[in-house]
N, C-alpha and C positions, 0 to 999 in steps of 0.2 A: 531868449530867459528873462522870467520878472519881472517883464515887463505888466502893467494891468494890474486889477485889485480883483481878482474874481478867486472869489471863496474857493478851498480844496474840497474837493468831492470823494470820500473814502470811496473805494472801490474791492478792498481786503479787511477780513474781519468783522464785520459787523458792527459800525462803530453807534448802532443806535439811533441814526437818526440824523446827527451831528455831524460837520462837517471836515473832524478831524479827531483823532484818539487824542494827540498831540501836537501844541502848539506851547512853540522856543523861540523866547521873546531872545536877540540876541545874537548876533551875527560875525564873531569872536573865535578864537579857537574852540573852547567851554562849549558853545550854542550849535558849533559849526558838527561838531563831535557828538552831542548828543542828538542830532537830527538825522547820523549818517546810522547808529549805532543801532536807535529806536525804529525809523524807516527800516533795516538790513533785517528787523527781528517781525517785519509785519502790521509794522501799526502805521497808520497812515499818520504822517507827523507833515506839520507846516510850520518856516521859519519863517520869522518878522527881523527884520535889522534896519533900526531908523538910518543907518548912512550907509555907505558900502559897504560888503563883506572887509575885514578884515580894517577898517577902517582906522582903528583907535588903536588900543592897549598891543592887539595881535599880530601890529603890524611894526612895532615899537619895542623889539626888543632885542637883543644881545645878540640872535639867529643862531641860540647854543643849542642845543637837548644835550643833556646832562647832569651828573648826580650830581655835582653841588657842592665842589669843595669846599663853600663859608660854610654848610649843613657841615658837612663833616667834621668842622674844628668845631662847631657848637655841641656835637654826639647827639645830631640828628641820625639816628641807624637808619631808621624805619625809612624815612623818608628818601636818603639817597639811596635804600635800596634799591628803593618804588623807581626813583629818578632812572638808574642804570641799570635798572629791567629792562624798561620803555625803551631805552636809545637803542639797544638790539631791534626790540622789536622794528623801531619805528625807520629802523636803517635799511629792512627786508623791506617793507610797506610800499619807502618811497624812495630808493634809491637814488632816482632823477634830480630829487630837489636834495636830496640829503645826503652828506658824505665822511669820513674819518677826517679830523685833523691833528695833528700834534699841538701840543700845547708846552713852552717851557716858560719854566717857574725859574728866572733865576735867585739867587740867592748873595745874601750880603753883610758884613758886620751892622748888628741890632737888629739885623731878620731875625722871623725863625731860624732856630737852627736846623741845620740839615738833619740832624736825626729823627726833630719832630719829624719833618716834612717828607723824607724816606717814609718813613711809621704808617702818617698819613696813605699816602700814597702805596702802600702799601695794602693798606683797607680798601683805597677806593677800589682797587685791584680785582679785591677777590669778597666785596660783599654780597656781587649777582652774577652769577653766569656770563662769560665773556666768551663768544666767540670770533668777531669781528675786529676788534681792535688790539692792539699788539699792548704790551705790558709798559709799566713806568723803569725809567730807567736814569741812573746819574751820567752826566756828560762834561767835559772840562769845557767851556766857553771858545778862549782860544781856539782849542782843532772841530768846533763845529759853525756851521755857517750861521746859524742865528747868534753866537757868538758878535760877528762883524758890525754891525749895526748898533751895540751896546756899548756903554763906558767901559773902558779895561779894567773899572773895580768892580765889576761882576766876574767874577773867575770860571763861576763854577756855578752849574743849573742841573735842574731835574727835567726832564722831559715825559709827558702823559700825552693818552689818545683821550680824548671826546671825538663830537662832533656838531658838523656845522651845517644850520637848514635854513632854508627858505620861510620866514614864519607866514608868510602873505597868500602866499604858494600852500602851504598845508591848509591853511583854514579854506583855499578856495577846492583843494582837491577833496574835501570832506564834504564840502557843503555842490560837489559838487555828482558822489557819490551816492550822498543821501538824495538828489535830483532823480539819479539814473533807478534808484529804488524806488522811487514814487513819491518825495517829500515835494514838497511848494515850497519854494524857496523867494521870498517877499523881499530884498533890496528896496533900501530909501521908502522902508513902509516902520512908521510907529506906531507901537503899542498905549493907546491915548486912556485907557480906559477897559478894567473888566471885574465881572461881577459873577457870585454862583447865585448860579436858578435852579434849584431841582434836582440839587447833584450835577450839574453842567455850568464850564466857564461859559459864560456870552461878555465878549473880547472884542472892541472896537479898535479896527483899523486905519490909519490916517496914511497917506499917503506925501509926499514933498507938494506935490502939483494941490491939495485940500483934496482930494475923492476922500470919500472913507468908507466901508464896506463893516459892516457886523458878522464874525463868524462864530458859533459857537465849537468847542472844543474839550472832552473828556478830562483831561487834565492839561493845565497851566508848569512847563519851566520858566524862571524865569533866573538867564542864564549873560547878563546882560553887564557882565563886567564890573566898572566903577559906578555906572550907573543903576545897581541891583537896589541899593537903597535908597534912591528917586523914585522907581517901577516902585518897588514896595507902598511907598507912602504917598503919591502921588495920585498912580494909575492902580493898586489895586486896594490899598484905602487898612493896611496893612503894618504893624508895627517895624519900625525899622530895629536891628538888632545894636544893642547898645555896647559902646569900643568899638565897631567898624571902621578902620580909617586909609588913609590912601597915603600912598610914596608920591613923587616923580623920578624913573629914572630917564635920565638923560645921554643920549653918542653923541658925538661929533666921528667924522667923515672929514681925513686929509690925500692929499695922494699920495698913494705907496712910500712907505716907507724903509722897506725890505724886499729882497729880490726872492730872496726862499720862500717855501710855503706852509714853513711856520706858523701860529700865532704864540705870542706870550700871555704871560697869566702876573701882573707884577705886584707885590705888597706895597701899597700907601704908606706913607706915612704915619697915614690917620686909624693904619689895621684894616682901612678897604683891599681891597682887590678890583683891578682898573685891566680888563685886556684890550689888544691891539692888533687885532683879527686881520690879515689877508682879503680884503672884498673886491668883487666886480675887478679881476686882475686889475687896474688902474688904481687903490685908491686903499686906504690902512682904513677899518672902521676902531675907535676907541671909548669906553664903555667899560662901566655905567657910573652915573651918580645912583642916590638915591635918598631925596629928599622928603619930609613932610611936605604934601600937599593939600589946601583946601581952596574952593572955587570949580568951574565947569572942568571936565574933563576930558571936552573938545575942545580946548584954549590953553591945554599945557605947552608951553611954546620950554627950551633949552635959555637960560637967562646968561648975562654975561660971564659973574660969579660961577656957573656949571664948564662951561666953555675952559675957563683961568685953571680954575681944577683939575679937566682930564688933561689940557698939556703939561700941566705942570707934575703931575704922574707920571706924563711920558714923555718929556722932558728927563726926569729925577732918571731914566734910565738910559735912554737912546743918547748916542752921541750928539746928533743933529737933533735940538730943542726943537720942539714944535708950537709952535705961537696959534693965538687963534688967529691971525692974519691968513694963515695954514688952511683953514675949516673951509670944506668947499660946499659941505651940506649938514646939517641936524636935526632931527628930533625927537621925542621926546613921547613919551605915553606912561600914565596912570594905570599905577596897578594897588587891588585892596586888598590891605591888610585882614589875615582874622588878630580878633581879639589879643588872645594866646603869644601871636607871633610881634604884636604894633609896640613893645616897650620900645624899639628906636627901629630908626627906618631900616635897617637892614634884616629884620623878618623875615623867617622864612615863609617859600612859595606853595606851604602846604594848601589843604583846602578843607572846605566842608560843607557837606547835601544837608540844608536844611528841610525837612518834607512838611507842611503845614497840612493835612489829612484834616478833610471836611469828612463828619458823621453818613452824612450822603451818597460822598466820593469824591469827583473833584478834588483830587490832590493839588497842588503847589509846593511842589520842588526849584525850592531855592539855589543858587551856586556861588558859593563865599572864599576868595583866594586861588587857587591855583597856581601853576605853570605847565608853557609851554612841553615841557619835556611826560608831564604827565597827564596831559588831556584825555588821550585814550582811555586810560584807567579809569580817570571823574568820568567818562562818559558811559564806560560800562557799567562803571557801580550807578549813575543817575540810572540809568536802564533796568537795573535790577531792582530797582524799588518801584520803576512805574509800570512794572509791567505783573510785580505782584499786587499794586493796589490797583491794576486795574484789568487784575485777573485775566491774563492773557501771559502765562506764564511761555516762556522763548528761551534757546541757550543765547550765551554770551556767542559772540562769530570774530569780532574784529579783530584780535590776534593772531589769525591763521587767514587774515585780508588784503591786497594789494589796496593800494589806494591808485585812483584811476592815471593811469601813466607808467606805475610800477611796475606791472607785469614784463618783464622784457625778455625773460627766459619759462615764460608763464603760470597758469592762475596763482599760484601760491609765491608767499612771499619766500624767495633764497635768499642765500649766501654771496651765492652767485653773482646776483645781481649787484654787486654790492661790491663785492672784489674784481669785477667784468666788466664795469661799466662804460671806460674808457673804451676796451675792444668793440662793444657793444655801439660806443656813441663813432667810434671809426666805421662802420658800417654801415651807420646811417648815413655816412658822408660819401658812401661807398652807391649807396643804393639813390641819392638824391644827387649826384653828383652835377646838375644841372645848375644850383646853388652855388655860393660859395659855401668854402667849408667851415668857415667861423660864423657866419649865417646858421647852418645843419648842429652845429654844435651850441649855439645856442638854444634854438628851438628845442633838442634832445636833450638838454639841461632843466628847461622850463616844465616839458610838455611830456616823455621818456615817451614808450606808446601811440599818442596822443597826437605823433608829429603823424603819423597817419590820418589821423582824421583830420589836419590842417591842413597839407601838403596831398590827400585824396585828391584826384583826375589833371593837377598841377605837373605840368610832365616839362618846362622851358620856363625861365625867367618873364618873360610876357606873359603867363599865368599865373603870376603874382601879382598882377596889377598894380597899381599906384605903388611911386615908396613914397611914404607922404613925410617920413621923414627919410635922416640917411637909417640905413636897416630895418625899419618898419614898413613892411609894405599893407597894402591893402585886405590881403589873406590874411594875416595874423586878428589886425583890428578886427574879420569879421568874424571870426572862431574865437575872438575874447567876445565881441558885444554876443554872439547866439550860443558859447556853451559853457561861458563865467560869468555874463550878470555886469562885464562892463560896458560904463553907460559914457564916462565924463573923460577926458585927454589925464586927469590925474588919477584915475583908475588901472590905466592902460600904463604909465609910463612911469608910480613909483609903486603903485599894488600887484599886479600882473607880471612887473616886470620892472627891473629898475635902470633902464632905458636913462629915466632924468638923468640918472649920478653921466652919462656921456655926450649929452647936446645941448646946444645952445640955449640961453635961461627963457630963446623967446617957444622951445617944441610945445613947452604945453599950450599957449595962446594957439598957435599952426594947427594943432592937430585937433584942441575943439572947433574952430574955424573948419577944418576940414569934418568934420563930426556932426555939427550943424547942418552943412551943407548935403549930407548923404544921411537924412536921417536911417 
């Protein structure tokens, strides 16, 4: 998948001789979500992404699908309600890559008082219907496992529920579903120019190898994330909205600092919140910062000051200090902020859809802002607008549809898939008993029911092919290349999986050499 640069061909809906109804520029979560929704409504869709899917912001999140405690503090009730409602929709759609997680919020002298926190959590539990997650409650840390790693001055805490997600895999699953519904997904393909001619978009696409192709589309979606303004100005010749700003969010990963499965939300001394989250079994993820950013979004990196900040925030709470030398991995992503949210770097992650409608047709829809939690709703609203402009009315559908691999107990999303995932995973270990149980558990989490596609026709360990790296077999690499657009070692080890965290530093070079030798 994703190789070559052939123009997509519409086979449905009478696109009037153009290559596609909708061309989506941007392979992050918003672009992939829009492509999926539009393809599912019968539109002919193409998506181009200049790098790999989820190569930047959409794989650099805190890995949470949540309502936003910070937004609640700033009285953004509508945004929190929307995010809380989406939280359970997504869990049912993708129970293999998303699951409930308990968060411990310690409180002590000089911080937000317990009555204020209790009132906020009361609202958090009731702003949207909740079926899968338990309500918040207070705990005495001396009697709770989450209290053991904390400094003794923290005696009380509140525990509430949100959910964790594999952000990069969420993007890939949306692109897979779009492709299964007829969309053409073009990775490592840049939109270099686009112009309206006679009510049609004429677009030039260029791949990394220098080859190019001109295609036509009835509508263009600019979902390029932090490159949205650049695409408007340089490729499309359109004005860039005033006040569009960017913030960099950075995270660090250290060896696991506690044995239980709860996460923490810490109130830092500057008023920000910092999460400490169990990650990849052996690690703890700590983040995030939000600092104003200028420059190339692709070059965003965690600086020493941000590492010190996150270590200081964690050390304020944990008995054992977290030091910069403890950091085993770090990553940063750049988020665009809407003008109303850009008064400081802690602005809301709401979104705006800007429709630039040509009198003769050829609409341009630009996406500004947004966050992982509300991507599906953003996509639904975007495709509603496109369908109206293209004269192709079709009902919304994604709220009641599983993502690829999420159909554990049938095609319709079910609470059971979330609540009984561990039992389903155990049944996969019985079904594929010729593999190590830990390997089957990883496959079940990463691929859900797509595990059957990965392991089809394989009945013993020899059928898995070469073990290229510890725990990475030729069979999985072949699956990722064929079905998930993986081309490089970085794609496989850091986006389609996080195996890179568990392997030696030379693993990337080893895998890349193998890929080059086995095209």
